[in-house]
N, C-alpha and C positions, 0 to 999 in steps of 0.2 A: 568381506561383504559379498553376497551372492551376485555373480554376474554384474559387477560394478561397471564393467565396460559398457554394458547395454544402456544404463541410464545416462552415462556420459555421452555415448553416441547419439542417443535421442535428444539430449539437451543441446548438443552442438548442432544437430540437424535443425531442431526447432529454432534455435537462435539465428542460424543462417537464414532460415525461411523468413523470420520476422524482420530481419535486417534488410532483406531484398524486396520486400513487399510493402507498399505504402498502405496503411490502414486509415488514412485520413479521409473523412468526408468533407462536407461543406457546411459552413455556418454563415449566416448573414444577420448581423445585428450588433448591439452595443450593450455594454455593462458599465455602470457608473458607481463609484464608491470612493470615499475619502477625497472628494473633490476632483477625481480623475475619471476620464471616460476612455474605455478600452473597446476597440473594434474587434469583434469576434469573427474569425474567418474559417476556423477548422472545427470539425466535429469528429469525435471518436466514440465508439460504443463497444463495450465488452460485457459478455455474460459470464458471471462468476457463479458456480454451482455450489459453493460452500462445502467442498469435499472435506476440508479440515474440520468442519463443524465448529468453527470458532466464533462466527457471527450468528445472528438469529435465523437467517434463511438465505436462499439464493438471491442474487441482486443483478440488475442490469445497470451498469454504470455508463453515463454519458458525459463526456468532457467537451465543453465548448470553449475554445481557446483562441488567443490572439496569434499563436504561432504553433508550429508543429511540435509534437511531443512523441516520445517512444510509447507504443501501445503497452509495453510492459509496466509502465507506471500505473496502469489501471488493474494489473494482475494481482492475484492472491487475496488473502483475507483482508488486508489493510492497504490503504493507498498512501503510505507514508512518503514514498518516493515522489509522488506528485505534489504532496504538501511541501516537501523540501524544495522542489523546483520553484514553487510559488513563493516561498519564504526568501529564496535567493534572487527573486525578481526575474527568473528565467522563463516564466510563463504567467499569464494572467487569464482569468476567465471564470468558468463555473463548472463544478462537478455535481451532476444530478444523479441520484440513486432511486431506482424504481423497482417495484415487484415485476419480474420478467413476464408474468402472465397477466396480471391486472393492470400493469402500466400505471398511469396516473390515478386510476380508480383505487389503487391500493395505497395511495398516499405518496408523498414526495419528501425526500431528504436531500439536502445539498450543502455544498461548501463553496464559499467565495474564494477563488484562487487569487489572492492578493495579499501581499505582506502586511501584517498589522503594524500600527505605529509603535507598539510596544512588542519587541521580539519575544518576550516571555509569554505572551498571550497566544491562544490557539487561533487558527484561521476562523473567520466568521462562518457560522453554519445556520441553516434554517430547516424547518419542516412544515409541511402543510398537508391538508387532507380535504376531502369533499370537493366543494366548488371553489376552494381557495388555493388550489395548486398552481394556478396561473396558466395551465395548459389549455390553449384554444383547441388544439388537436394533437394527437400522437397516434402513430400507426406502425405496427411491426409486421412486415410481410416480405417474402422473398429474400430473407437474410439481411434486410435493411430496416433501419428505424428512421422515421422522419416525423417531425413535429414542429409546433410553434408554441412558444411560451413567453408570457409577460408577467413579471413579478416585481414587487417593490416592498421594501421593508424600511420603516422609519425607526432607527435605533436610538437608545439612550446609553446603555452600557456597551452595546455592540455598535459598530459602524453602520450607518445607513447604506443601503445599496439598492439598485434597481437594474433590471435587464429586460430586453425585448429582442428575441432572436428566433429565427427559423433555422432548421437544420435537417440534414440527411446524412446518414453514415452507415457503412456496412457493420454488421454485428460480428465481432470476433468472439469465438468460444475460448474461454480460459481453460486450457487443457492441463491435466496432471500427466506428466511424462513418466513418472514412476512413483509408486507408493511402497514404502518400506515399513514393515512392522516386525515385532518380535526380535529374533536374533539379528535379522538383517538391519533393522534400525539401530540396535545396540552396537553393531560392528561397522556402522556407516561412517564414512569420512566426515560427514556433516556433524554427527554427534561427537566424534572425537575432537573436532575443531572447537565445538562449544565447551567441552570439558577442559580442553587445554586453555581456553580463554578464561574461564572461571577460576581455574587453578592458579593461573598467573596473577589474577587480581587478588585472590585470597592470600597469596604470598607477598603481595605488595610490589610485584614486578610489573609495573605499569608500562615500561618500555616494551617488554615482551608481549603484553596484552594488546598494546597499540598495533603491533605488527600482525596480530591475529584478527584485526578488525579493519573495516573500511574507514575512511576519514569521517564520513557521516555517521557510521556506526559507533565510533568512539567519541564523537563530539559532545554528547550529553554528559558522559562520564568525565571528559576533559573539563567541561564547564563546572561540574560539581567539585572536581579536585581543586580547580582554581578558586572556587568560592569557600569550600569547607576544609580543604586540605586532605592529604593522602591518608592520614590517621583516621579521619571520619569515614572515608570510603572503606577502609579495612574493617572498621567497627561495624559498619552497615553490612558488610559481606559475611559477618559471623552468623547472621540469621539466614543466609542463603543455604540451600541444601548442599550436602556433600556430593561428591561424584557418584557414590553408590546410591544415594537417595535420589539424585537427579535421574539416574538410569531407570529407577523404579517408576518414575513419573512419566516416562516416554510412552506416548500413545501412537506415535507414527511419525515418519519423515516423508513429507510430500515434496516432490520435485516438480517445478514448473519452469522448464527451460533451464536457464543458468541461475535460478533462484531456488532455495530450499526452505521449507517451513517445518520446524520441529514442534509438534504439539505435545504439551506437557499437562499433566493433571495431578495436582497436589491437594493438600488439605484446604487451601484457599480457593480451589477451583482450577479452571483451565488457564494456561498461559501459552505464549507463542514466542518462538525465537526464529528470526529470519537470518539466513546466510546467503551469500552470493559467491558464485564461482569466479576465481581469479587465477587463470591458468589451470594448473592441476590442483590448486588449493581451494579451500572454502573459508570464507571470512565472515565474521559477525557483521551484520549490517543494521 
């Protein structure tokens, strides 16, 4: 891979910077759901510019939480890491997603960061537009976002929830530290790690595959193995592309600090694989 030391150096430098600087702002308010009330104390804001092209458009993510969280949980195309923290009961609060230019005038999407009673279900989510977003005010100026929002939802299939909170937070820009395409992407350690992982599963070597993934990254497959058995997993993997087919689908490898996103495009459309750096290695996450 061309100048692989450079992306590693930048990733390490960015990681050290993020670790040494607190990105938490302040939130004052409460959220109630499933008969529990959570005091919201911290506010985080991250502007994601959609460089991977995996979601519809750039987004401003605002997390209002009961405890401090790593800003990296808001980074990248998806926020699965933040969802995982909520499912494990390690954070509670609200994730709000806004158009970075129109703010609440562009509509609001959000997720309630609270574990569902049934762990098989997704976290409760909501969307609103026009005069129903709940925002009394929101302002983006001087690298900070501040606002006030009150919202309530009475659910039947989904849990009811309500929140009333004011907040202010510095807006962190989600930066791509390296973008690899063409031969650079095909020879990257990130793609090699993905190919090794898929090859191990296709061979039925689940112990080897487990070592190539993080605990959270392998948890879904572990659960499926426990439910359906290894033979069912191997049968499912027959429909997965071969190593050569997978290489042809690669559109780019995007590094964001110690995380990497491989963008693939096949007959069924775009897909995304996330990896995280563990020492000198990259693991499926």
